[in-house]
C-alpha positions, 0 to 999 in steps of 0.5 A: 907672715911671721909666726907670733904665737910664742908671744901670745898669752901671759908674760910676767915682767921679771923682778930684780932679785937682790941679796942683802947688800943690794947686789944681784942674787944669781940663785934667786934669779934662777929660782924665780925663772923656775917658778915661772916655768912651773906656773905655766906662763908663756914667757918672761920680760926681763930687765924692764920697769919691774926689773928696776932696770933704770937703777941697775948697771949694765953688768948687773943687767947682763948677770940677770939675763944670763941667769934667766937663760941658764935656768930656762929649759926652753919653756919660756919665751924671753924678751930682754929689755935693753934700753939705756939712755946711752945708745952705746950701752943699749947696743951692748946689751942688745948684742949680749942678749942676742948672744944668749939666744933671747927671742926678742929685745925691747926698748923704751925711748931715750928719757930726759931730753925730749927728742924728735921722732926721727932721733928716737927712730934712729936710736931704736934702729941702732939698737936693733942693728946691734942684734940683727937676728933678733925680734924687736919690741917697742916699749911705749910707756909715756907716763914714765918715759915722757915720750909717747909712741905716735902712729907716725913713729910706729909707721916709720919703725915698721919699716924695720923688718925686725920690729914685731910690735908694741908693749903698750903701757899707755893708759888709754885702751884706745891706743891698743886699737890704734897699734893693732890696726896699724900693724894688722896681723903681722905685728903683735900688741902687748897690753901693759896696764895690768888693771885693764888686762881683759880690756886690752885683750878684747881690743886686740892685744895678743898678749900681756906683759905686766909687773903684777902678773908674777905675784899672782900668775894663776889669776892672769892665766885664768883671765886669759883662759876665760877670754878664750872661752868667751866667759866674760863675766868670770873674766871681769870678776877676776879683773875686779878682784885683781885690781883690788889686790893691786890697789892694796899693794900700791898703798904701802909706804915702800915701793910696790915691788918691795911689797910683791917680793915680800908676798912672794916670800910669804906665799911661794917661799921665794927669797928675792930681797928688797928693791934697788936704791933709790926705790923705797924699801918696806917700812914697818907699817907695810907688814900689815899690807903685805899680809892683807895682800897675800891673803887677798891673792890666796882667797882669789885663787881659792875662789876662781881656780878649780 
């Protein structure tokens, strides 16, 4: 049985760090990596949805990962999302990720065309074969990808010895139970929806990967600690407050990740830029939402962190 301990816990999804022209800001990538090391999270999930991967070029995604690995002192488990709609580009990113020494690669299914399960399995196995010495995580996010990971497809993928589990971002928490029972103790399931972090963990998820963790990692770490201590009342209270923060951030005209980056600038002094077009940047009227969400995060930290 393999050791999955390095994947257990709180793993923030890494944000795209951009300069004023919308290009990758290498120093900002390194600064964000060091920020996560300082906060004490288990690892980072690089070039996923929160990293705006769909709108980054292959060279840009390579540059992001290179700078994460440059700044990582070995403290962080690194999972690199490598999926592109092109199998060849996905394999290129997989080979690149393995050459840098990441812990795992991950992939959504191909989007746009609705492919049969056997074609999706071939796509994932081709990507995995390009990084033969690296763990592989299936990324299940049907509400965006348009394709759901079925139990039958997961059974087929578990024949690949590099497959270690699923990042499950589907909304029904029951899916976590299904994948946990299927993979048993030899695979790991990551909770995806941040709004149900404690629900997913209680249903068996060994860790969580989420797009809002990075703006308030202390709160997710505290929830994780409360779960370990079986303090479910406090865990639930934190989850409720975290969800209110998420709802506030989602209420802006601009994309939620533009809001998050503005909050990180205000609360942490990180200069991560805006978001990649065609994602919507912050509007003038969003400044109040940024202020309110930043204050809500600070208030929650003051309330729960001793």
